[in-house]
N, C-alpha and C positions, 0 to 999 in steps of 0.2 A: 807174228801171224804166220797160217798156214803152209804147207808147199803150195798147195793149191790156190793161193791167195798169191802166193811171188810168183808163179808160174802165168795167169790170169791178167797178173802187171805188165809181164814181160810179152804174153801174146798180145794183149792191147798197144805196147812200144811197136812191138814189128808190123801187126797193122796201121798204128799211124805213121811208122817209116813209111811205110809201102804209098798210104795214100799224101807225103809229104812231097816227094818225089812224082807223082801224077799231078797236083796239083800246081809243082811246081814250073813242070815241063806245059802241062797245058796254060798256065799264067801267061807264060813265056811267047807261047805262041798264038795262046787269041787274044791277047791282050788285046790288039788294033781289029779283030777278025770279030764277028759272029760268032757266040755259043752255044751248044746246046746246053738246057736248062739243066742238064744234071748234073753240067759241071759247077754248077751253084754249091753244088750239095755236098759236094768233097771238102772245100773249105769250112763248113759249117761242121761237118762231122770231122773233121782235122781238131777244129777249136775245141769241140765236146772232150773228142777223146784226149789234147790235152790239159785241159783243165779238170779232167776225171784224174790222170795220171800226178799230175800238182797238188790234188788234196788228197788224193791215195796215200803221199807222203806222208802223212800225219800218222797212219798206223804204220810205214815202213819204214821211217825215218831214216829214209837214205837221199842222199844231198843230189845224187847222179838222176835218181828219179826227177825231181825238184824241179832239174836242169832243164832233164827231156822233156817234160810236160809242160815248162814255161815257154822253152823255144816252137815246140807243135802248137801252144793254145799259139803263141805271137805268131808263128807263119802262116795259121789257118785265119787270124785276123786280117794280115798285111794283106792274104788272098782275098779275103772278103772286100777291103776298100780298095784295092786294085779294079777286081773283076766286077763291082758295082759300081765304078767311076767315082767314087767319092772323094778318092784324092786323085791329083789331075799325075800322069807320066804313067809310064808300064815298069812293070817287074826288071826291064833292062834299066833301067836308071836308077830303081828304087832297092837293088839289091846288096850294096855296102850296109845297109840297115838291119841286116841278117849281125852282123857282127857287132854294133854297137849295143843292137840286143842282147846276144852271145855273152857280151861281157857286163851286160846288166843281170843277166840272169846268172850267170857263173859268180856273180860277186853276192847276189841274193841266198844263190843252196850255200856258196864257203858261211857265209851268217848263220845260215841255218841248222849247218851241220855242227859249227863249232862257238855257237852266242857269242861271237866277236867275233870283231875284225880279223881276219886271215892271212897274214899279206904272201901266203902259197894259194890263195884264191885273187886278193885285190890286182897285183900284179898283172897276171893274164885279164882278168877282168881291161884292168884300165889300156892293155895293150890293145884290146881286139875294140876297146870303145874308141878311143886314136884313129886306130887303122881305119874303123868301119868311117869316123866323119871325117879322116881326110881321103877315102877314096871315094865319099860322096859329094865331094866338090869340087871333083874330076866326071862325076857320075851327073851332075844333075850342071855341066860346064860354067862353074862358078868360076875356075880356073881355066883360063882358055889354051894356056898350054894344053897340045896333045900330051897324058900320060906317058908313051912312048920315048918322048923330047923329053922329059922332067925327070925320069928314070936316066936316062941316056948321061943326063948334065949332073943328076946333082946324086943319082944311085951309089959312087963311091963316096960321097959325104955323107950320106943315109948308115953305109955300112960301117965307118970312123965311126960315129954317134953312136952307135948299135954297139960297137964294141966296146967303147969308153964305158956305155952307161951299165955291160954284163959286167966291166972289170968293180967298177965300182958297187955295184951289186956284191960280187963277189968278198970285196974287203968287207963291207958294210957286214954283210953273213958272216963272216968272218971274226970280225971284231962283239959284235951283238947276239950271235947264236942264226937260232935256225928263224925263218922265214912263214912258217907257217906251225902248227900246234899236231903236235904227236899224238894217236888214235887214243894212246894209256891216255892221257889229258882227259878227254872223255870218255867216261867208260861205256855210259846210255846210247851212246850211236856206233852202230856195228854195221857197218855197211858194205866191208867187203866181200861179206856171199851174195849170191844173190838168193839163194836157198840154202835155208838152215838148216843141219841134220837134225 
């Protein structure tokens, strides 16, 4: 792909991120109120830009662009569903779903890049998904204990469990090798540089 193509994709990403923040904050503040018709256009545009960037990764072979395109498309779709009252609730309740979606899209990006399941992508993806699902339980009041009380009571236990998990992963990595594939294993994918020379 030419330098112009890479610059065009990066400009689209910048515009999409600006629109993401506009849509995010308007969805939060306008979800219970009447909103202008023009605000309905922003999520659709965000969805289109996200899908476009995700499709353009076929040419760029870039895993991070697939991740960003998928995330922007999901953000636009979720905003359309919330602002159109297709799903109940508002973004104040649904915000943890962004972590779940990030985990799924991160897993897909890692699989796209290496053409196999890569633990360098799987472990953060699973952490995002578990964290998002756990926070959804508090967000929708399925767990009736206030989040602050839960963290004060069980926070130290969670930190100890996290330290044990990290230690086990360290020992596993030391015994069985790396969690992620090196870029030397896959010659055809080089997305470390945004613009080739």
